[in-house]
ROMARLO-445025 format. One record per residue: z, x, y of N, C-alpha, C in turn; residue in three letters. Coordinates in nm, 4 decimals, padded with zeros to 6 digits. Example, Ala and Ser with C-alpha at 12.3 -4.5 7.8 and 13.67 -1.06 7.14 Angstrom:
BEGIN
atom nzz: 00.7800	nxx: 01.3190	nyy: -00.5690	cazz: 00.7800	caxx: 01.2300	cayy: -00.4500	czz: 00.7800	cxx: 01.3200	cyy: -00.3300	r: ALA
atom nzz: 00.7080	nxx: 01.2850	nyy: -00.2250	cazz: 00.7140	caxx: 01.3670	cayy: -00.1060	czz: 00.7870	cxx: 01.2900	cyy: 00.0030	r: SER
This chain:
BEGIN
atom nzz: 28.2722	nxx: 14.9028	nyy: 24.1965	cazz: 28.3942	caxx: 14.8261	cayy: 24.1797	czz: 28.3739	cxx: 14.7307	cyy: 24.0616	r: UNK
atom nzz: 28.4605	nxx: 14.7360	nyy: 23.9656	cazz: 28.4490	caxx: 14.6471	cayy: 23.8501	czz: 28.5097	cxx: 14.5117	cyy: 23.8819	r: UNK
atom nzz: 28.4781	nxx: 14.4145	nyy: 23.7968	cazz: 28.5256	caxx: 14.2779	cayy: 23.8221	czz: 28.6782	cxx: 14.2688	cyy: 23.8172	r: UNK
atom nzz: 28.7416	nxx: 14.3469	nyy: 23.7303	cazz: 28.8863	caxx: 14.3385	cayy: 23.7155	czz: 28.9637	cxx: 14.4039	cyy: 23.8285	r: UNK
atom nzz: 28.9004	nxx: 14.4904	nyy: 23.9068	cazz: 28.9730	caxx: 14.5627	cayy: 24.0114	czz: 28.9178	cxx: 14.5286	cyy: 24.1500	r: UNK
atom nzz: 28.9139	nxx: 14.4017	nyy: 24.1821	cazz: 28.8636	caxx: 14.3579	cayy: 24.3129	czz: 28.9619	cxx: 14.4019	cyy: 24.4212	r: UNK
atom nzz: 28.9067	nxx: 14.4574	nyy: 24.5273	cazz: 28.9887	caxx: 14.5014	cayy: 24.6393	czz: 28.9698	cxx: 14.4021	cyy: 24.7543	r: UNK
atom nzz: 29.0779	nxx: 14.3390	nyy: 24.7962	cazz: 29.0704	caxx: 14.2396	cayy: 24.9018	czz: 29.1120	cxx: 14.3013	cyy: 25.0340	r: UNK
atom nzz: 29.0359	nxx: 14.2702	nyy: 25.1382	cazz: 29.0632	caxx: 14.3225	cayy: 25.2709	czz: 29.1290	cxx: 14.2191	cyy: 25.3600	r: UNK
atom nzz: 29.1236	nxx: 14.0918	nyy: 25.3206	cazz: 29.1762	caxx: 13.9824	cayy: 25.4013	czz: 29.2611	cxx: 13.8921	cyy: 25.3130	r: UNK
atom nzz: 29.3484	nxx: 13.8154	nyy: 25.3766	cazz: 29.4235	caxx: 13.7120	cayy: 25.3046	czz: 29.4087	cxx: 13.5825	cyy: 25.3837	r: UNK
atom nzz: 29.4186	nxx: 13.4676	nyy: 25.3156	cazz: 29.4076	caxx: 13.3402	cayy: 25.3874	czz: 29.5188	cxx: 13.3263	cyy: 25.4911	r: UNK
atom nzz: 29.4855	nxx: 13.2631	nyy: 25.6016	cazz: 29.5856	caxx: 13.2400	cayy: 25.7059	czz: 29.6932	cxx: 13.1447	cyy: 25.6552	r: UNK
atom nzz: 29.8128	nxx: 13.1608	nyy: 25.7065	cazz: 29.9242	caxx: 13.0712	cayy: 25.6698	czz: 29.9112	cxx: 12.9377	cyy: 25.7431	r: UNK
atom nzz: 29.8598	nxx: 12.9416	nyy: 25.8651	cazz: 29.8389	caxx: 12.8210	cayy: 25.9455	czz: 29.6945	cxx: 12.8191	cyy: 25.9917	r: UNK
atom nzz: 29.6258	nxx: 12.7091	nyy: 25.9687	cazz: 29.4888	caxx: 12.6955	cayy: 26.0159	czz: 29.3872	cxx: 12.7300	cyy: 25.9096	r: UNK
atom nzz: 29.2666	nxx: 12.7618	nyy: 25.9554	cazz: 29.1527	caxx: 12.7882	cayy: 25.8667	czz: 29.1073	cxx: 12.9318	cyy: 25.8862	r: UNK
atom nzz: 29.0739	nxx: 12.9990	nyy: 25.7781	cazz: 29.0206	caxx: 13.1336	cayy: 25.7898	czz: 29.1073	cxx: 13.2362	cyy: 25.7201	r: UNK
atom nzz: 29.0904	nxx: 13.3617	nyy: 25.7622	cazz: 29.1623	caxx: 13.4717	cayy: 25.6994	czz: 29.2031	cxx: 13.5729	cyy: 25.8066	r: UNK
atom nzz: 29.2944	nxx: 13.6598	nyy: 25.7681	cazz: 29.3412	caxx: 13.7650	cayy: 25.8572	czz: 29.3361	cxx: 13.8985	cyy: 25.7828	r: UNK
atom nzz: 29.3040	nxx: 14.0070	nyy: 25.8510	cazz: 29.2978	caxx: 14.1366	cayy: 25.7816	czz: 29.4345	cxx: 14.1796	cyy: 25.7305	r: UNK
atom nzz: 29.4356	nxx: 14.2379	nyy: 25.6099	cazz: 29.5601	caxx: 14.2899	cayy: 25.5532	czz: 29.5454	cxx: 14.4343	cyy: 25.5076	r: UNK
atom nzz: 29.4247	nxx: 14.4823	nyy: 25.4992	cazz: 29.3960	caxx: 14.6173	cayy: 25.4530	czz: 29.3332	cxx: 14.6930	cyy: 25.5697	r: UNK
atom nzz: 29.3472	nxx: 14.8249	nyy: 25.5710	cazz: 29.2907	caxx: 14.9010	cayy: 25.6827	czz: 29.1397	cxx: 14.8818	cyy: 25.6918	r: UNK
atom nzz: 29.0738	nxx: 14.8597	nyy: 25.5786	cazz: 28.9289	caxx: 14.8375	cayy: 25.5810	czz: 28.8956	cxx: 14.7042	cyy: 25.6483	r: UNK
atom nzz: 28.9799	nxx: 14.6037	nyy: 25.6279	cazz: 28.9601	caxx: 14.4752	cayy: 25.6951	czz: 28.9788	cxx: 14.4868	cyy: 25.8449	r: UNK
atom nzz: 29.0817	nxx: 14.5612	nyy: 25.8842	cazz: 29.1049	caxx: 14.5826	cayy: 26.0274	czz: 28.9898	cxx: 14.6614	cyy: 26.0895	r: UNK
atom nzz: 28.9401	nxx: 14.7625	nyy: 26.0185	cazz: 28.8290	caxx: 14.8421	cayy: 26.0681	czz: 28.7019	cxx: 14.7574	cyy: 26.0816	r: UNK
atom nzz: 28.6740	nxx: 14.6751	nyy: 25.9816	cazz: 28.5552	caxx: 14.5890	cayy: 25.9864	czz: 28.5655	cxx: 14.4894	cyy: 26.1013	r: UNK
atom nzz: 28.6814	nxx: 14.4276	nyy: 26.1183	cazz: 28.7001	caxx: 14.3295	cayy: 26.2251	czz: 28.6901	cxx: 14.3945	cyy: 26.3625	r: UNK
atom nzz: 28.7551	nxx: 14.5091	nyy: 26.3786	cazz: 28.7493	caxx: 14.5801	cayy: 26.5066	czz: 28.6075	cxx: 14.6272	cyy: 26.5362	r: UNK
atom nzz: 28.5420	nxx: 14.6816	nyy: 26.4358	cazz: 28.4041	caxx: 14.7265	cayy: 26.4538	czz: 28.3121	cxx: 14.6128	cyy: 26.4936	r: UNK
atom nzz: 28.3281	nxx: 14.4973	nyy: 26.4304	cazz: 28.2464	caxx: 14.3813	cayy: 26.4635	czz: 28.2738	cxx: 14.3351	cyy: 26.6068	r: UNK
atom nzz: 28.4006	nxx: 14.3307	nyy: 26.6439	cazz: 28.4378	caxx: 14.2855	cayy: 26.7788	czz: 28.3906	cxx: 14.3823	cyy: 26.8869	r: UNK
atom nzz: 28.3822	nxx: 14.5114	nyy: 26.8563	cazz: 28.3365	caxx: 14.6105	cayy: 26.9533	czz: 28.1835	cxx: 14.6158	cyy: 26.9572	r: UNK
atom nzz: 28.1205	nxx: 14.6007	nyy: 26.8413	cazz: 27.9754	caxx: 14.6123	cayy: 26.8329	czz: 27.9020	cxx: 14.4993	cyy: 26.9062	r: UNK
atom nzz: 27.9550	nxx: 14.3777	nyy: 26.8982	cazz: 27.8852	caxx: 14.2655	cayy: 26.9628	czz: 27.8639	cxx: 14.2871	cyy: 27.1126	r: UNK
atom nzz: 27.9672	nxx: 14.3187	nyy: 27.1912	cazz: 27.9409	caxx: 14.3416	cayy: 27.3341	czz: 27.8606	cxx: 14.4690	cyy: 27.3611	r: UNK
atom nzz: 27.8771	nxx: 14.5718	nyy: 27.2758	cazz: 27.8009	caxx: 14.6946	cayy: 27.2970	czz: 27.6504	cxx: 14.6718	cyy: 27.2797	r: UNK
atom nzz: 27.6142	nxx: 14.5766	nyy: 27.1973	cazz: 27.4733	caxx: 14.5423	cayy: 27.1787	czz: 27.4312	cxx: 14.4358	cyy: 27.2801	r: UNK
atom nzz: 27.5177	nxx: 14.3385	nyy: 27.3051	cazz: 27.4821	caxx: 14.2241	cayy: 27.3899	czz: 27.4615	cxx: 14.2612	cyy: 27.5365	r: UNK
atom nzz: 27.5523	nxx: 14.3372	nyy: 27.5919	cazz: 27.5456	caxx: 14.3647	cayy: 27.7358	czz: 27.4173	cxx: 14.4390	cyy: 27.7735	r: UNK
atom nzz: 27.3837	nxx: 14.5499	nyy: 27.7064	cazz: 27.2569	caxx: 14.6151	cayy: 27.7438	czz: 27.1352	cxx: 14.5253	cyy: 27.7199	r: UNK
atom nzz: 27.1378	nxx: 14.4502	nyy: 27.6120	cazz: 27.0250	caxx: 14.3600	cayy: 27.5832	czz: 27.0075	cxx: 14.2579	cyy: 27.6952	r: UNK
atom nzz: 27.1154	nxx: 14.1919	nyy: 27.7322	cazz: 27.1066	caxx: 14.0876	cayy: 27.8344	czz: 27.0740	cxx: 14.1455	cyy: 27.9723	r: UNK
atom nzz: 27.1250	nxx: 14.2644	nyy: 28.0022	cazz: 27.0950	caxx: 14.3267	cayy: 28.1321	czz: 26.9503	cxx: 14.3761	cyy: 28.1410	r: UNK
atom nzz: 26.8878	nxx: 14.4004	nyy: 28.0268	cazz: 26.7500	caxx: 14.4505	cayy: 28.0275	czz: 26.6460	cxx: 14.3399	cyy: 28.0470	r: UNK
atom nzz: 26.6891	nxx: 14.2150	nyy: 28.0413	cazz: 26.5941	caxx: 14.1045	cayy: 28.0539	czz: 26.5440	cxx: 14.0918	cyy: 28.1978	r: UNK
atom nzz: 26.4177	nxx: 14.0645	nyy: 28.2091	cazz: 26.3584	caxx: 14.0397	cayy: 28.3406	czz: 26.3279	cxx: 13.8906	cyy: 28.3516	r: UNK
atom nzz: 26.2807	nxx: 13.8482	nyy: 28.4668	cazz: 26.2482	caxx: 13.7065	cayy: 28.4847	czz: 26.1436	cxx: 13.6594	cyy: 28.3840	r: UNK
atom nzz: 26.0496	nxx: 13.7462	nyy: 28.3500	cazz: 25.9435	caxx: 13.7094	cayy: 28.2561	czz: 25.9932	cxx: 13.6971	cyy: 28.1130	r: UNK
atom nzz: 26.0946	nxx: 13.7733	nyy: 28.0761	cazz: 26.1416	caxx: 13.7754	cayy: 27.9365	czz: 26.2771	cxx: 13.7072	cyy: 27.9172	r: UNK
atom nzz: 26.3307	nxx: 13.6490	nyy: 28.0223	cazz: 26.4667	caxx: 13.5965	cayy: 28.0154	czz: 26.4849	cxx: 13.4876	cyy: 27.9095	r: UNK
atom nzz: 26.4007	nxx: 13.3865	nyy: 27.9066	cazz: 26.4191	caxx: 13.2752	cayy: 27.8133	czz: 26.4058	cxx: 13.3218	cyy: 27.6685	r: UNK
atom nzz: 26.2981	nxx: 13.3922	nyy: 27.6384	cazz: 26.2770	caxx: 13.4402	cayy: 27.5018	czz: 26.3869	cxx: 13.5394	cyy: 27.4630	r: UNK
atom nzz: 26.4233	nxx: 13.6278	nyy: 27.5529	cazz: 26.5278	caxx: 13.7260	cayy: 27.5256	czz: 26.6623	cxx: 13.6621	cyy: 27.4975	r: UNK
atom nzz: 26.6965	nxx: 13.5573	nyy: 27.5714	cazz: 26.8243	caxx: 13.4898	cayy: 27.5485	czz: 26.8228	cxx: 13.4111	cyy: 27.4177	r: UNK
atom nzz: 26.7092	nxx: 13.3551	nyy: 27.3824	cazz: 26.6988	caxx: 13.2846	cayy: 27.2539	czz: 26.7137	cxx: 13.3840	cyy: 27.1390	r: UNK
atom nzz: 26.6458	nxx: 13.4980	nyy: 27.1491	cazz: 26.6581	caxx: 13.6017	cayy: 27.0458	czz: 26.8025	cxx: 13.6501	cyy: 27.0370	r: UNK
atom nzz: 26.8656	nxx: 13.6712	nyy: 27.1513	cazz: 27.0063	caxx: 13.7153	cayy: 27.1529	czz: 27.0969	cxx: 13.6120	cyy: 27.0857	r: UNK
atom nzz: 27.0789	nxx: 13.4843	nyy: 27.1194	cazz: 27.1635	caxx: 13.3789	cayy: 27.0627	czz: 27.1454	cxx: 13.3696	cyy: 26.9115	r: UNK
atom nzz: 27.0222	nxx: 13.3771	nyy: 26.8643	cazz: 26.9968	caxx: 13.3715	cayy: 26.7201	czz: 27.0578	cxx: 13.4930	cyy: 26.6507	r: UNK
atom nzz: 27.0444	nxx: 13.6102	nyy: 26.7119	cazz: 27.1022	caxx: 13.7318	cayy: 26.6539	czz: 27.2550	cxx: 13.7236	cyy: 26.6482	r: UNK
atom nzz: 27.3173	nxx: 13.6706	nyy: 26.7514	cazz: 27.4631	caxx: 13.6586	cayy: 26.7524	czz: 27.5103	cxx: 13.5587	cyy: 26.6461	r: UNK
atom nzz: 27.4408	nxx: 13.4455	nyy: 26.6353	cazz: 27.4763	caxx: 13.3475	cayy: 26.5316	czz: 27.4602	cxx: 13.4072	cyy: 26.3922	r: UNK
atom nzz: 27.3526	nxx: 13.4831	nyy: 26.3713	cazz: 27.3311	caxx: 13.5481	cayy: 26.2417	czz: 27.4410	cxx: 13.6507	cyy: 26.2134	r: UNK
atom nzz: 27.4802	nxx: 13.7276	nyy: 26.3142	cazz: 27.5849	caxx: 13.8286	cayy: 26.2959	czz: 27.7189	cxx: 13.7633	cyy: 26.2623	r: UNK
atom nzz: 27.7527	nxx: 13.6567	nyy: 26.3320	cazz: 27.8792	caxx: 13.5867	cayy: 26.3041	czz: 27.8758	cxx: 13.5239	cyy: 26.1651	r: UNK
atom nzz: 27.7615	nxx: 13.4656	nyy: 26.1283	cazz: 27.7473	caxx: 13.4065	cayy: 25.9943	czz: 27.7643	cxx: 13.5149	cyy: 25.8879	r: UNK
atom nzz: 27.6973	nxx: 13.6289	nyy: 25.9070	cazz: 27.7061	caxx: 13.7375	cayy: 25.8108	czz: 27.8498	cxx: 13.7882	cyy: 25.7983	r: UNK
atom nzz: 27.9183	nxx: 13.8098	nyy: 25.9110	cazz: 28.0549	caxx: 13.8621	cayy: 25.9054	czz: 28.1491	cxx: 13.7611	cyy: 25.8397	r: UNK
atom nzz: 28.1308	nxx: 13.6335	nyy: 25.8684	cazz: 28.2148	caxx: 13.5308	cayy: 25.8064	czz: 28.1936	cxx: 13.5287	cyy: 25.6554	r: UNK
atom nzz: 28.0688	nxx: 13.5344	nyy: 25.6109	cazz: 28.0401	caxx: 13.5361	cayy: 25.4670	czz: 28.0994	cxx: 13.6617	cyy: 25.4017	r: UNK
atom nzz: 28.0883	nxx: 13.7746	nyy: 25.4696	cazz: 28.1456	caxx: 13.8990	cayy: 25.4202	czz: 28.2979	cxx: 13.8867	cyy: 25.4076	r: UNK
atom nzz: 28.3624	nxx: 13.8343	nyy: 25.5112	cazz: 28.5084	caxx: 13.8201	cayy: 25.5087	czz: 28.5523	cxx: 13.7240	cyy: 25.3983	r: UNK
atom nzz: 28.4762	nxx: 13.6172	nyy: 25.3759	cazz: 28.5101	caxx: 13.5239	cayy: 25.2675	czz: 28.5046	cxx: 13.5925	cyy: 25.1319	r: UNK
atom nzz: 28.4036	nxx: 13.6790	nyy: 25.1122	cazz: 28.3917	caxx: 13.7509	cayy: 24.9844	czz: 28.5072	cxx: 13.8485	cyy: 24.9643	r: UNK
atom nzz: 28.5614	nxx: 13.9015	nyy: 25.0729	cazz: 28.6678	caxx: 14.0015	cayy: 25.0652	czz: 28.8077	cxx: 13.9415	cyy: 25.0835	r: UNK
atom nzz: 28.8185	nxx: 13.8086	nyy: 25.0758	cazz: 28.9477	caxx: 13.7420	cayy: 25.0946	czz: 29.0113	cxx: 13.7096	cyy: 24.9604	r: UNK
atom nzz: 29.1412	nxx: 13.7343	nyy: 24.9498	cazz: 29.2183	caxx: 13.7050	cayy: 24.8287	czz: 29.2622	cxx: 13.5584	cyy: 24.8324	r: UNK
atom nzz: 29.1734	nxx: 13.4691	nyy: 24.7971	cazz: 29.2011	caxx: 13.3255	cayy: 24.7998	czz: 29.0882	cxx: 13.2541	cyy: 24.8711	r: UNK
atom nzz: 29.0967	nxx: 13.1238	nyy: 24.8747	cazz: 28.9878	caxx: 13.0488	cayy: 24.9383	czz: 29.0238	cxx: 13.0090	cyy: 25.0805	r: UNK
atom nzz: 28.9222	nxx: 12.9877	nyy: 25.1600	cazz: 28.9399	caxx: 12.9455	cayy: 25.2984	czz: 28.9517	cxx: 12.7937	cyy: 25.3005	r: UNK
atom nzz: 29.0709	nxx: 12.7444	nyy: 25.3193	cazz: 29.0954	caxx: 12.6015	cayy: 25.3368	czz: 29.1948	cxx: 12.5840	cyy: 25.4501	r: UNK
atom nzz: 29.2010	nxx: 12.4653	nyy: 25.5046	cazz: 29.2945	caxx: 12.4354	cayy: 25.6113	czz: 29.4357	cxx: 12.4355	cyy: 25.5547	r: UNK
atom nzz: 29.5245	nxx: 12.5124	nyy: 25.6148	cazz: 29.6622	caxx: 12.5262	cayy: 25.5640	czz: 29.7634	cxx: 12.4990	cyy: 25.6752	r: UNK
atom nzz: 29.8817	nxx: 12.4596	nyy: 25.6296	cazz: 29.9958	caxx: 12.4489	cayy: 25.7186	czz: 30.1159	cxx: 12.5018	cyy: 25.6433	r: UNK
atom nzz: 30.1785	nxx: 12.6050	nyy: 25.7005	cazz: 30.2949	caxx: 12.6694	cayy: 25.6411	czz: 30.2655	cxx: 12.7204	cyy: 25.4994	r: UNK
atom nzz: 30.1437	nxx: 12.7694	nyy: 25.4795	cazz: 30.1058	caxx: 12.8267	cayy: 25.3512	czz: 30.0587	cxx: 12.7272	cyy: 25.2477	r: UNK
atom nzz: 30.0652	nxx: 12.5997	nyy: 25.2771	cazz: 30.0211	caxx: 12.4967	cayy: 25.1825	czz: 29.8919	cxx: 12.4333	cyy: 25.2327	r: UNK
atom nzz: 29.8045	nxx: 12.4016	nyy: 25.1389	cazz: 29.6817	caxx: 12.3340	cayy: 25.1781	czz: 29.7143	cxx: 12.1911	cyy: 25.2178	r: UNK
atom nzz: 29.6270	nxx: 12.1322	nyy: 25.2962	cazz: 29.6507	caxx: 11.9943	cayy: 25.3368	czz: 29.6484	cxx: 11.9000	cyy: 25.2177	r: UNK
atom nzz: 29.5719	nxx: 11.9327	nyy: 25.1154	cazz: 29.5714	caxx: 11.8507	cayy: 24.9939	czz: 29.7106	cxx: 11.8509	cyy: 24.9302	r: UNK
atom nzz: 29.7721	nxx: 11.9701	nyy: 24.9210	cazz: 29.9072	caxx: 11.9802	cayy: 24.8645	czz: 30.0078	cxx: 11.9026	cyy: 24.9494	r: UNK
atom nzz: 29.9956	nxx: 11.9114	nyy: 25.0813	cazz: 30.0869	caxx: 11.8380	cayy: 25.1695	czz: 30.0719	cxx: 11.6871	cyy: 25.1523	r: UNK
atom nzz: 29.9479	nxx: 11.6415	nyy: 25.1392	cazz: 29.9252	caxx: 11.4972	cayy: 25.1219	czz: 29.9771	cxx: 11.4493	cyy: 24.9867	r: UNK
atom nzz: 29.9627	nxx: 11.5318	nyy: 24.8825	cazz: 30.0165	caxx: 11.4955	cayy: 24.7510	czz: 30.1691	cxx: 11.4881	cyy: 24.7550	r: UNK
atom nzz: 30.2335	nxx: 11.5849	nyy: 24.8243	cazz: 30.3794	caxx: 11.5810	cayy: 24.8394	czz: 30.4226	cxx: 11.4553	cyy: 24.9138	r: UNK
atom nzz: 30.3507	nxx: 11.4225	nyy: 25.0197	cazz: 30.3818	caxx: 11.3028	cayy: 25.0984	czz: 30.3691	cxx: 11.1782	cyy: 25.0135	r: UNK
atom nzz: 30.2642	nxx: 11.1718	nyy: 24.9298	cazz: 30.2449	caxx: 11.0556	cayy: 24.8430	czz: 30.3577	cxx: 11.0448	cyy: 24.7418	r: UNK
atom nzz: 30.4033	nxx: 11.1587	nyy: 24.6875	cazz: 30.5143	caxx: 11.1570	cayy: 24.5920	czz: 30.6438	cxx: 11.1121	cyy: 24.6593	r: UNK
atom nzz: 30.6662	nxx: 11.1578	nyy: 24.7828	cazz: 30.7846	caxx: 11.1169	cayy: 24.8574	czz: 30.7819	cxx: 10.9663	cyy: 24.8838	r: UNK
atom nzz: 30.6676	nxx: 10.9168	nyy: 24.9247	cazz: 30.6539	caxx: 10.7736	cayy: 24.9533	czz: 30.6740	cxx: 10.6915	cyy: 24.8268	r: UNK
atom nzz: 30.6231	nxx: 10.7405	nyy: 24.7150	cazz: 30.6382	caxx: 10.6700	cayy: 24.5885	czz: 30.7842	cxx: 10.6699	cyy: 24.5434	r: UNK
atom nzz: 30.8549	nxx: 10.7808	nyy: 24.5688	cazz: 30.9962	caxx: 10.7912	cayy: 24.5315	czz: 31.0827	cxx: 10.6973	cyy: 24.6154	r: UNK
atom nzz: 31.0403	nxx: 10.6698	nyy: 24.7385	cazz: 31.1159	caxx: 10.5814	cayy: 24.8275	czz: 31.1045	cxx: 10.4350	cyy: 24.7834	r: UNK
atom nzz: 30.9964	nxx: 10.4032	nyy: 24.7145	cazz: 30.9739	caxx: 10.2628	cayy: 24.6738	czz: 31.0650	cxx: 10.2191	cyy: 24.5651	r: UNK
């Protein structure tokens, strides 16, 4: 993929923080991630015995945090825009600037 033809799988959310899938590849990645986590977690957690429970749960927790971190970083790279807090499609910075202009106009 060349720099000029970036393919985005996600777009920034209109309300809140984060992104939402807009391309079939984004939907596939999100669905795959959501299905893969329990498919790996349940057998792992059920296989723990009393002797391995603490270490096994720590390894599981670290692996889950790493997986979520990796997927979030991946989604950010594939998003058409930056992840910032938004309301009605506007960043909070833009809303605060509009509010300041309105207040200044009232004076």
